[in-house]
TORSEMI-796799 format. One record per residue (C-alpha): residue number from 1; residue in three letters; x, y, z. Coordinates in pm, 1 decimal. Each point is the difference from the previous one (the first is absolute). Layout:
residues N
[NUM 'ALA' [X Y Z]]
...
END
This chain:
residues 293
[1 'UNK' [-3529.0 -3073.6 2768.8]]
[2 'UNK' [-87.1 176.9 -330.6]]
[3 'UNK' [-47.7 326.6 196.0]]
[4 'UNK' [324.5 -48.5 167.7]]
[5 'UNK' [185.5 -49.7 -334.7]]
[6 'UNK' [-157.3 302.8 -140.5]]
[7 'UNK' [122.9 216.4 292.3]]
[8 'UNK' [345.8 -157.9 -36.3]]
[9 'UNK' [12.5 77.4 -379.4]]
[10 'UNK' [-118.2 363.4 75.5]]
[11 'UNK' [255.7 40.0 252.6]]
[12 'UNK' [275.8 -139.6 -221.0]]
[13 'UNK' [-96.6 231.4 -301.6]]
[14 'UNK' [5.1 305.5 244.9]]
[15 'UNK' [342.2 -85.6 110.9]]
[16 'UNK' [133.2 -42.2 -342.8]]
[17 'UNK' [-160.2 329.3 -117.7]]
[18 'UNK' [123.6 171.0 314.3]]
[19 'UNK' [361.5 -132.4 -67.4]]
[20 'UNK' [39.4 90.9 -352.9]]
[21 'UNK' [106.4 343.6 -154.2]]
[22 'UNK' [-308.8 205.8 60.3]]
[23 'UNK' [-63.5 186.2 -320.2]]
[24 'UNK' [-266.8 266.9 83.5]]
[25 'UNK' [-272.8 149.5 -244.4]]
[26 'UNK' [110.1 355.6 29.8]]
[27 'UNK' [76.1 283.3 -225.9]]
[28 'UNK' [363.3 119.5 11.8]]
[29 'UNK' [-110.9 295.1 188.3]]
[30 'UNK' [-184.7 -203.1 273.1]]
[31 'UNK' [295.6 -234.2 21.5]]
[32 'UNK' [236.9 287.6 73.2]]
[33 'UNK' [-233.9 148.8 258.0]]
[34 'UNK' [-16.1 -346.8 180.6]]
[35 'UNK' [359.7 -49.0 -27.9]]
[36 'UNK' [63.2 323.4 159.9]]
[37 'UNK' [-238.9 -57.6 283.4]]
[38 'UNK' [164.8 -342.1 66.9]]
[39 'UNK' [359.0 104.0 -53.2]]
[40 'UNK' [56.5 -210.5 -303.6]]
[41 'UNK' [102.1 22.4 -353.3]]
[42 'UNK' [-213.8 -99.9 -312.0]]
[43 'UNK' [87.2 -297.8 -197.6]]
[44 'UNK' [-166.3 -4.7 -349.2]]
[45 'UNK' [-14.3 -289.8 -226.7]]
[46 'UNK' [-26.2 107.7 -358.9]]
[47 'UNK' [-133.2 -258.0 -227.1]]
[48 'UNK' [-163.1 -83.2 -318.1]]
[49 'UNK' [-266.3 -261.4 -95.6]]
[50 'UNK' [237.0 -176.6 -262.6]]
[51 'UNK' [306.5 -11.6 250.4]]
[52 'UNK' [81.5 -359.2 68.8]]
[53 'UNK' [248.6 80.3 275.7]]
[54 'UNK' [-244.5 238.8 162.3]]
[55 'UNK' [-240.9 -292.7 41.6]]
[56 'UNK' [263.4 -223.3 144.2]]
[57 'UNK' [79.6 272.9 257.8]]
[58 'UNK' [-376.5 33.4 101.0]]
[59 'UNK' [-56.0 -393.2 5.6]]
[60 'UNK' [332.0 -136.6 153.1]]
[61 'UNK' [196.2 277.7 161.1]]
[62 'UNK' [-216.2 259.1 175.9]]
[63 'UNK' [-213.7 -269.6 167.6]]
[64 'UNK' [310.2 -103.8 209.6]]
[65 'UNK' [-59.0 57.7 373.7]]
[66 'UNK' [365.5 96.7 77.2]]
[67 'UNK' [2.2 258.9 -273.8]]
[68 'UNK' [-356.1 110.0 76.7]]
[69 'UNK' [91.4 77.1 366.0]]
[70 'UNK' [295.9 208.6 -108.4]]
[71 'UNK' [-188.7 192.4 -263.3]]
[72 'UNK' [-306.3 76.9 198.8]]
[73 'UNK' [231.1 109.6 290.3]]
[74 'UNK' [177.1 267.1 -219.3]]
[75 'UNK' [-234.4 85.3 -289.3]]
[76 'UNK' [-349.2 91.8 -92.6]]
[77 'UNK' [-16.4 -217.5 -297.0]]
[78 'UNK' [-200.7 66.8 -308.7]]
[79 'UNK' [0.3 -119.7 -376.7]]
[80 'UNK' [-100.0 164.5 -323.5]]
[81 'UNK' [-55.4 -143.9 -342.0]]
[82 'UNK' [180.4 265.7 -235.3]]
[83 'UNK' [-220.1 -86.8 -271.7]]
[84 'UNK' [-329.2 53.0 181.2]]
[85 'UNK' [26.7 209.5 312.9]]
[86 'UNK' [71.5 369.7 6.8]]
[87 'UNK' [255.3 -12.5 287.4]]
[88 'UNK' [181.8 -267.7 -186.1]]
[89 'UNK' [15.8 205.4 -320.2]]
[90 'UNK' [113.3 302.8 187.4]]
[91 'UNK' [269.8 -178.0 169.0]]
[92 'UNK' [122.9 -178.9 -299.9]]
[93 'UNK' [46.3 330.0 -172.9]]
[94 'UNK' [142.3 172.7 302.0]]
[95 'UNK' [266.3 -248.8 70.5]]
[96 'UNK' [61.3 -95.6 -373.3]]
[97 'UNK' [-87.5 -370.5 74.7]]
[98 'UNK' [137.0 -213.6 -296.1]]
[99 'UNK' [-33.6 -344.8 141.3]]
[100 'UNK' [-244.1 -221.4 199.5]]
[101 'UNK' [-27.4 -63.3 283.1]]
[102 'UNK' [132.7 313.2 145.0]]
[103 'UNK' [-20.8 68.5 375.8]]
[104 'UNK' [19.6 353.1 125.7]]
[105 'UNK' [94.7 89.2 367.4]]
[106 'UNK' [-153.3 345.2 54.1]]
[107 'UNK' [0.6 248.3 283.7]]
[108 'UNK' [-307.7 152.8 116.1]]
[109 'UNK' [40.9 292.7 -235.5]]
[110 'UNK' [-14.0 -240.7 -294.6]]
[111 'UNK' [371.1 46.2 -53.1]]
[112 'UNK' [204.4 -292.3 -112.3]]
[113 'UNK' [227.9 -155.7 261.8]]
[114 'UNK' [99.4 -303.5 -213.8]]
[115 'UNK' [-129.2 -239.0 -256.6]]
[116 'UNK' [35.4 -380.8 -75.3]]
[117 'UNK' [-28.9 -118.2 -358.5]]
[118 'UNK' [-78.3 -354.4 -72.3]]
[119 'UNK' [-140.9 -324.8 158.8]]
[120 'UNK' [137.3 -283.1 208.5]]
[121 'UNK' [-161.6 -322.0 103.7]]
[122 'UNK' [157.1 -5.5 349.7]]
[123 'UNK' [-187.5 208.3 265.5]]
[124 'UNK' [302.5 41.6 212.9]]
[125 'UNK' [221.7 109.5 -268.1]]
[126 'UNK' [-255.4 262.5 -84.2]]
[127 'UNK' [-19.9 98.0 364.1]]
[128 'UNK' [386.4 56.5 -3.4]]
[129 'UNK' [-52.5 206.1 -314.8]]
[130 'UNK' [-237.8 219.2 175.7]]
[131 'UNK' [223.5 39.4 306.8]]
[132 'UNK' [289.4 111.1 -232.6]]
[133 'UNK' [-225.0 246.8 -169.0]]
[134 'UNK' [-106.6 139.5 320.8]]
[135 'UNK' [352.3 54.8 132.0]]
[136 'UNK' [121.1 154.0 -318.5]]
[137 'UNK' [-234.5 280.9 -53.6]]
[138 'UNK' [43.5 148.4 -351.2]]
[139 'UNK' [-195.0 296.5 112.7]]
[140 'UNK' [254.2 64.8 262.2]]
[141 'UNK' [293.6 -51.5 -240.1]]
[142 'UNK' [-161.0 224.1 -258.3]]
[143 'UNK' [-34.1 284.5 249.5]]
[144 'UNK' [370.0 -32.6 67.3]]
[145 'UNK' [68.1 2.5 -355.0]]
[146 'UNK' [-223.9 299.8 -59.9]]
[147 'UNK' [201.4 184.0 270.4]]
[148 'UNK' [318.5 -59.4 -175.2]]
[149 'UNK' [164.6 -311.4 149.6]]
[150 'UNK' [257.9 -112.2 -263.2]]
[151 'UNK' [211.8 -228.3 219.8]]
[152 'UNK' [90.8 -315.8 -216.7]]
[153 'UNK' [-110.3 -241.1 262.0]]
[154 'UNK' [-324.8 169.7 23.7]]
[155 'UNK' [-55.4 17.1 -367.2]]
[156 'UNK' [81.9 -363.8 -41.3]]
[157 'UNK' [-240.6 -95.9 265.6]]
[158 'UNK' [-266.3 205.7 -139.0]]
[159 'UNK' [50.0 -117.0 -347.6]]
[160 'UNK' [-7.3 -367.2 122.4]]
[161 'UNK' [-337.0 64.5 160.8]]
[162 'UNK' [-147.7 163.9 -304.1]]
[163 'UNK' [105.5 -303.7 -219.0]]
[164 'UNK' [-159.1 -229.4 238.3]]
[165 'UNK' [-330.2 196.1 -31.8]]
[166 'UNK' [42.1 21.5 -373.7]]
[167 'UNK' [-3.2 378.1 3.9]]
[168 'UNK' [227.1 12.6 -308.5]]
[169 'UNK' [-50.6 353.6 -94.1]]
[170 'UNK' [117.1 119.6 355.7]]
[171 'UNK' [265.6 -253.2 4.2]]
[172 'UNK' [143.2 128.1 -323.2]]
[173 'UNK' [29.0 351.8 140.9]]
[174 'UNK' [158.6 -108.5 315.1]]
[175 'UNK' [253.2 -225.1 -184.4]]
[176 'UNK' [108.7 299.7 -210.6]]
[177 'UNK' [54.9 198.2 328.1]]
[178 'UNK' [195.1 -285.6 141.6]]
[179 'UNK' [232.0 -9.8 -311.0]]
[180 'UNK' [77.5 358.7 65.7]]
[181 'UNK' [135.7 -52.6 347.9]]
[182 'UNK' [199.6 -322.3 -38.0]]
[183 'UNK' [316.0 -35.6 -201.0]]
[184 'UNK' [73.4 -191.7 -332.8]]
[185 'UNK' [189.9 -261.1 204.9]]
[186 'UNK' [-286.8 -55.3 244.9]]
[187 'UNK' [-258.5 -33.2 -288.0]]
[188 'UNK' [158.5 -321.7 -117.6]]
[189 'UNK' [14.6 -156.2 349.2]]
[190 'UNK' [-201.0 -304.0 66.3]]
[191 'UNK' [-216.7 176.3 243.0]]
[192 'UNK' [-161.4 213.5 -273.1]]
[193 'UNK' [-43.2 -289.0 -257.1]]
[194 'UNK' [-379.6 -11.1 99.3]]
[195 'UNK' [-34.2 324.2 -213.5]]
[196 'UNK' [150.6 -149.2 -306.2]]
[197 'UNK' [-175.3 -330.5 41.2]]
[198 'UNK' [-356.3 160.2 -1.4]]
[199 'UNK' [-114.6 5.2 -356.7]]
[200 'UNK' [-269.7 272.8 68.7]]
[201 'UNK' [254.2 230.6 179.3]]
[202 'UNK' [298.8 -72.1 -222.3]]
[203 'UNK' [-120.8 -86.0 -377.8]]
[204 'UNK' [249.7 21.5 -274.7]]
[205 'UNK' [86.9 376.8 -87.4]]
[206 'UNK' [-73.8 120.5 354.6]]
[207 'UNK' [268.9 174.9 204.7]]
[208 'UNK' [80.5 -306.4 222.2]]
[209 'UNK' [36.5 -236.5 -306.9]]
[210 'UNK' [205.7 255.2 -191.2]]
[211 'UNK' [224.8 19.0 310.2]]
[212 'UNK' [15.9 -391.1 5.6]]
[213 'UNK' [129.7 -15.5 -345.3]]
[214 'UNK' [246.7 277.8 55.8]]
[215 'UNK' [148.5 -173.7 307.6]]
[216 'UNK' [-46.4 -361.5 -101.9]]
[217 'UNK' [330.9 -123.5 108.5]]
[218 'UNK' [-73.6 125.8 358.9]]
[219 'UNK' [-350.0 -168.9 4.4]]
[220 'UNK' [154.2 -317.0 -123.3]]
[221 'UNK' [256.5 11.4 282.4]]
[222 'UNK' [-271.8 73.7 271.0]]
[223 'UNK' [-279.1 -224.9 -129.7]]
[224 'UNK' [171.4 -275.6 -226.9]]
[225 'UNK' [-17.6 12.9 -369.8]]
[226 'UNK' [-285.4 -251.6 -28.6]]
[227 'UNK' [-238.3 177.3 220.3]]
[228 'UNK' [65.2 340.6 -184.3]]
[229 'UNK' [-31.0 -160.7 -347.5]]
[230 'UNK' [-323.3 -172.2 104.6]]
[231 'UNK' [-155.4 333.6 105.7]]
[232 'UNK' [108.0 187.7 -309.1]]
[233 'UNK' [-115.0 -273.6 -226.4]]
[234 'UNK' [-356.2 7.3 141.2]]
[235 'UNK' [0.3 388.0 -9.4]]
[236 'UNK' [90.2 5.3 -355.0]]
[237 'UNK' [-252.4 -275.7 -107.0]]
[238 'UNK' [-279.8 207.4 178.5]]
[239 'UNK' [107.8 326.1 -165.6]]
[240 'UNK' [7.7 -150.3 -353.9]]
[241 'UNK' [-319.2 -193.1 44.7]]
[242 'UNK' [-187.5 332.5 96.6]]
[243 'UNK' [159.8 171.0 -292.4]]
[244 'UNK' [-117.9 -267.2 -234.4]]
[245 'UNK' [-346.1 7.5 149.8]]
[246 'UNK' [-28.4 372.5 -35.7]]
[247 'UNK' [0.3 69.4 386.5]]
[248 'UNK' [311.3 194.9 -44.3]]
[249 'UNK' [139.5 228.9 -264.6]]
[250 'UNK' [285.6 -108.6 -195.5]]
[251 'UNK' [206.0 317.6 109.0]]
[252 'UNK' [244.4 -196.5 219.4]]
[253 'UNK' [41.8 -304.1 -244.4]]
[254 'UNK' [349.4 116.0 -115.4]]
[255 'UNK' [105.1 66.1 366.1]]
[256 'UNK' [-123.8 -357.4 83.2]]
[257 'UNK' [194.1 -163.3 -267.7]]
[258 'UNK' [320.6 184.4 106.8]]
[259 'UNK' [-45.8 -93.9 355.3]]
[260 'UNK' [-52.1 -369.4 -99.5]]
[261 'UNK' [287.8 -23.8 -230.9]]
[262 'UNK' [279.9 -75.6 263.9]]
[263 'UNK' [-195.1 -258.4 195.9]]
[264 'UNK' [-32.1 -368.4 -84.9]]
[265 'UNK' [-269.9 -179.0 193.7]]
[266 'UNK' [-205.2 -324.7 -58.0]]
[267 'UNK' [-300.3 174.3 -157.9]]
[268 'UNK' [211.1 219.4 -246.1]]
[269 'UNK' [-103.4 -189.4 -309.0]]
[270 'UNK' [-371.9 46.8 79.2]]
[271 'UNK' [57.6 374.9 83.7]]
[272 'UNK' [186.1 44.3 -330.9]]
[273 'UNK' [-311.8 -118.3 -170.9]]
[274 'UNK' [-206.5 253.0 185.9]]
[275 'UNK' [242.1 273.4 -86.9]]
[276 'UNK' [-28.2 -87.6 -367.5]]
[277 'UNK' [-389.0 -0.9 25.0]]
[278 'UNK' [-3.3 340.4 180.2]]
[279 'UNK' [228.3 140.3 -271.8]]
[280 'UNK' [-222.6 -127.6 -274.5]]
[281 'UNK' [-308.1 131.5 176.2]]
[282 'UNK' [160.7 341.9 58.1]]
[283 'UNK' [98.0 14.4 -358.0]]
[284 'UNK' [-356.0 -92.1 -128.6]]
[285 'UNK' [-159.9 253.4 241.6]]
[286 'UNK' [231.1 276.8 -123.8]]
[287 'UNK' [-80.7 -103.4 -363.5]]
[288 'UNK' [-383.9 17.5 68.2]]
[289 'UNK' [46.5 334.0 165.8]]
[290 'UNK' [194.2 141.7 -295.3]]
[291 'UNK' [-261.0 -121.5 -254.8]]
[292 'UNK' [-272.9 165.0 214.1]]
[293 'UNK' [165.1 343.8 -45.2]]
END
């Protein structure tokens, strides 16, 4: 009976191990060679030892059998600690990884097809995220962009995929190209609100936010005044806080004050305090600079 139980437990563990996502102990070069031979892509889990969500993915998501079957069918899977492993460090630098976990979908030439940033506790939700990333190859879209495709529908699709992958530097470039090919009337349409609603893509004093302020009435009509005021209130607050903390220069302070003036939102009293503090800090810094001369 005891022998039978040990055999049963051994079989059970073998089934579970086989069913879960199979992260193999391979270098990136080895993973690409194996993927090429098997007709697969390479899936890379970039993690750090201090990343809590990374540990959740490892413990609760990747062991899922349904997810594992899908991942093992389509990918050679590897994982690298960006703080301790050379392949991890190189990939972090190459693809400008800023958040963890980041998952890379690579072709066999180590080119980026797409990436997923962030964790989920639902294995099937993550499977869907991977499927979507596979069907929307950033590499393919980037190739079309590099070849000169500047159709508005294409740029919109490419921009949205870059934002999903949190490739902000590339997204900013594509957004600028999109603004060159759509009319001012189109820019204030609801379908492009996602651009203005993205704080990283459209902070105060950026081209999109300057356009929003210059065409405020059109945005109020398309999106509703409450939604637009809520967005610009948050944007002003983040801009002023960054100025006060020294993360941004005070060069745009007068422009910020001018843009705030016509609008009356719920947080206006608090933002007026931030403005006063920023003005006082700017004056003090200017005074210290003059004394040093």
